[in-house]
C-alpha positions, 0 to 999 in steps of 0.5 A, a space after each residue: 489482551 489487545 496490547 497488539 492490536 495496535 500492529 491488527 491494521 497495520 498489516 490489514 492495511 498494507 495492501 500492497 498491491 505492488 506496484 500497478 501498471 500503466 494503466 493503473 498508475 504507480 506507487 499506490 502501493 506506498 500510501 498505507 501504513 496502517 492503523 498504529 493507535 498505540 502512541 508511545 511505542 515503537 515496532 520494526 518489521 518487514 512485509 511481502 507483497 506480490 500482485 500481477 496485471 495482465 496486459 494486451 493490445 489488439 492491433 485488430 488487423 493493423 500492420 502491428 502484430 497483437 502485443 500482451 504482457 504478463 507483468 508481476 511486481 514483488 516488494 519486501 518493504 522495511 517499516 517501522 515506528 518511532 514516537 516522538 512523544 505521547 500524541 506524534 510518532 514518525 512512520 518509515 517505509 524503505 521498499 526493495 522493488 523485483 518487478 517482472 515484465 514477461 511480453 510478446 515483444 519485450 522481457 524486462 527485470 527490474 530489481 533494486 531500492 523504492 522511494 522510501 516515505 516518511 510521515 508524522 502523525 498526530 493523534 487527537 485522542 486515543 481512549 486505549 483499552 479501557 474496557 469500562 467504556 462501551 465504546 473504544 475509539 482513536 484517530 490519527 492523522 498525518 502528514 509526510 512525503 515521498 523521497 525520489 531514491 530509486 531508479 527512475 529512468 532505466 532503459 531496454 535496447 535504448 528505450 526508456 522502460 515503461 514508468 510504471 515498471 521503473 524502481 521509482 519515480 523520480 519525484 518528491 510528492 507529499 502524503 496525507 494519510 488518516 486513520 480510525 478504529 472503533 471497537 466494542 469488546 473484541 469486534 472492531 472496525 477500522 478505515 483508512 484513507 491516505 491521498 498522495 499528491 504527485 509533482 514532475 520529476 526532472 523529466 518533466 514526467 508526472 504520475 497522476 494523483 492517487 487516493 487510497 480508502 479501505 475498511 475492516 472488520 475484525 474480531 479478537 480470538 484469545 488463547 493460552 499463548 497466541 492470539 487470532 485476529 481474523 478480518 475482513 473488508 475492502 479496500 479502493 484505490 484511484 490514480 489519475 492520468 499521467 502528463 508529461 510536458 503537461 499533455 495527458 498521456 494515454 492508457 493510464 490511471 483508473 480504480 479498483 476496488 478489492 476484496 480483503 481478507 485474512 488473519 494476524 497471530 499475535 506470539 508474545 512481542 511478534 506478529 505475522 500477518 497473511 492478507 489476501 485480495 480479490 479484485 471486485 470492480 476494475 476500471 482503468 483509463 484504456 483506449 479501443 485497443 488495450 486491455 489490462 485485468 489486476 490479479 489478486 494480492 498477497 501480502 505476508 507481513 512479520 513485525 516485532 513491537 517493543 516499549 509496550 503500553 498497556 492503556 492504548 489500542 
């Protein structure tokens, strides 16, 4: 019944949030792979994500005009997992980015390959789908890299485009991740956290370190030919301020809390996920003149799994 569950939190937690704007910090979206405790199986998939941000600068009657910008961030992620051994697996993510900035003073379109992420996970324990147990649970911990592949020095009219609007960061960054799932019957809870330590790029620009934490409750509904898994929870993200030549950049870093809800559909080896996120609390590091607001986020994923092991969660 639950051989597909390893894909559930994959899409639940891949809360691709797109790339956040300058105030929040970019690349938060690449941290989450999601819960995939079925240790000896592989999968491939494609995920589409959309996020939007509104930013404005009120010059309060000074010499400069007020500025505003409506930015949208879309990405298609080619992703998957390859099991190396019973307790080890490698997960990968290759993004294709489409960023659009519609501003009062600047209009920019960026499109292309972003920075891929590769993480190796170890599973200390996984009770699997042993329904003789009152409680079933599993844990995965991992470490990996975000590799600088995407363009990070795009210019517009001879000037460098906003750092967070670039397709990549230009830096080799380090990722730590962990996820835990506990389940009783058809009801379960998943928690996941990731931390990314960023390094300076060749232009001496360093994005602030980034942290994500999420939790979702889910319920497994069995039907004749398909299975449904509705889920709901919260997602928290935070980014430190950026630095250029070790000097803190204004209007960078911040945090936000979003409510998450969606549904997962299983049909054989194919899994479809639809997820929607709504901002609940936003706290961005802005100065007295700047204001930013994040919009709702949408994620749609399609995954194909193979080499199932029936005794895993």
